[in-house]
Steps between C-alpha positions, in 0.01 A plus 500: 500500500501126470176334430341312783183298599259657736171397666220736593149452656197566272172655600340152500756360749705309243876532459618644169834389369681742265836541325618868534749598229562866577374791715496856387328805643275289727378271229609146436543300184377155592352176387205355693547125533172430686314492835506215752231410757685202646852430613523236223397754225743754644799260457396426144494875419833561666661227292347649186621855596850373555495320165378821332773694670769258389366486143509871456822591686734214408584431146694197575537249782852401600526147641864552612608160377614575147163444344384779258280776631144506366216749497213474749170426335256796538138450609270642228169462689353350810119426529256310716373337184301212667313741733427747216373226273279337778326822589460592129340168442246568781425848357427339161308200636255729676451684174634839594730534200206495262283716734751782517612478143848366591569823694861448605511761772193360677648143488829617634341686792287191581818284495687744715212496765511119506882495533548781746220732590634848513449851364446553129842678484678212682329247266746607237784361717306179556445452133861565412618256753285231334664579169202683362548828310278723717305802376601840613324656795358760282342234276351328809356828626344565160343150476341509847220714368420227249507220763257707725228504235171304578523317173851381576378338823205362312728324255700349784179387660372351172826302462460364858131409435598314182785322684265354763224431240215692665156368440136548605440501880872531566600478863709809591651618832498859609684684776631841567817650657676825524822646379652784684715790385812666643332841542291682759263680269191364323385617155151353445637167380757426757314548817521374859245238583448171675829308503533139634851591606378812679718724282427878480657571161276580194412176321301361209263209513571205260230254390649171376294237306650155445381157387461217742871420480599857590602590142443878466227611261454867572632771732328836566612802704256709714535800718670418830207604716247291290338231707610141406145373464412772237767381263362152429199562279664753264806267459284195433268676255785646302668160488185336369453763231858484393494121457130472392419262786131441564567390852778459756511351856674742730681356815570752772609506864230566765645847577443622147128506481220631719126406471453807271794390275360148466168649393682721254686199361181314447336803352783529255436140388823367659540163666710476815664282767587689806619417847206560742567659845311319786406764758232289658449125533311396176179310515638184338801492733272552807273221382793261449634579855154438637463173326852393594550620857862468618618350163789649322430537120682273267785666315385648168132509600303733270150641581288684232258781561291674224507868522283781338641843468313819425150640559181291471399445140860575369700243692796310357565143597839405644655216686723509805724208581649464850802274518660367816872417518656344811843664440327845456317439828817408681673820389194717575447354847861558583468861411176534697662353812792735467272807470285385793818460711609852426148635560494332842839646583386848406178473700700381804734798460807289428535649144423824320164517326537456125267434220341169579157395376435286815522791738156653571490859638209616694591851625836453671433127570682240294359152466548198276254471221402138552226517237737609233750239612249220472392618151859516382573146621190371337605646160863389528584297195210620292531722179232623271492519120216668311420486133224598263587228246207284392520146632853524640684216676677555824826348354499749218415808708749418789768386265470825293518719803813320623679600177522857629851424629602507132415868458648583841826330370489719191471813714791384714712436185420848359602666834794285598664326192405785262514785754201684365509734795580751623445696175733792440318636191304825534296528180205279448615395148824379666311318769272326251801407280667353818194284561491379143866382535432332839183334370691355196789391730257323741344306205840389372604407854192294557561321155858427590404360845222280357732374220809424712364435846739741660452862614595782273739620767685161507516479120639853460754456785626171358515590123650834561835351589531288174645732251587454134836656417648576153881505473699641213765249383675647199244512219263274683248566782460213747187465710548356844272435792485293820311167470156510643375272775249237399235670715540824303497320171164346609361858563620633163376191308162557656499869410611456138272205437183717546 
């Protein structure tokens, strides 16, 4: 049969372009040119495939005008050299090459996850498309047991800590999330538990620790049915022991810690800054309202209230700051008015009764909870922040808490850009190895974004299309590539200057 160019869809949704040379007994001899994620990339790969087809099947080109025929120049190699070098530079800049002893398999798996998150088997295709000589799947399987070892993750964490230059009283952000599995059966580690997405599949709980900029410092896996709040103290204590830190300041969201957890944090000698829920109107806010009747607080008004936690004789001193923001009040009041409107419609029988905090049920009688409505409107725009730091300033406490979006961004990146979930591994070692790879990829991604000012997704999508091609011309090998736009050169200059 005559050779031809074909296009097939890959598991990741890309379009693979291949040159098929022969077909025998159901198997095909072919060359894989690459996979495209955009129409522009697809056209580039089609042109490269046609050139490969001509180079291999036509010894000479006949111009038909009396000029001599000549041989087509064969392509020796094609690689996304700029993308490969940029990501490798990030891997080295974070310190992972030294941390893992220049382990080539681990580095390649991290690069593959940054380029196109997919299965370990399909990572071989991704690497080969980049012009990287990929390890065999058997080698990858054998190395996963090494990447799952606790000391391997500790070495990665140590590299990250050295990169951000951890010091005494370091400010760290902590949050938890869950990663689910494509299975219906738990095994003691993968278990069904509370899921923010209301999923029923078995899951594991992930605790992530970052610095104030969202750069990952440590990741730990817990059983899927383990309460989020019980993961914090073990994670922080192991982090402090690993890095010989006498003290850290932990910043958490309000939902992470109960009164008992805050006592436990203090008992463990930890300092914290936590968002404070406001179930009732605090004394300082009530006093301010009484002293300023009918007056709307100025934007950014902050009130301080000392707080003592614990039994008499063993109390710890804390400080609560209550901050008022006009924009927050506007959004909250809009939500309250909408809920009250729905509650009134349900009470009047014009709408079905749904969960609504402003509906008060007394037997079969439904009424509007006017007391709760008044309290909610009074508290609109206020948010609480509590800390056990000695002599804190409201600017530091509130500013530190508002950095939590950084760790939320890191979790979003790990789940979207790096596709950490769902996890298809079954054995715990494989799961732990998967987390080691995702953790390292997240650190490299955050470094790239900080260095270039563009997202890792944008950088990979752009650089992936600029390939370096080697062409055989007689006894010489000619290297050719498309010129890079000035914007891309700016990114690369920033990366390689670090």
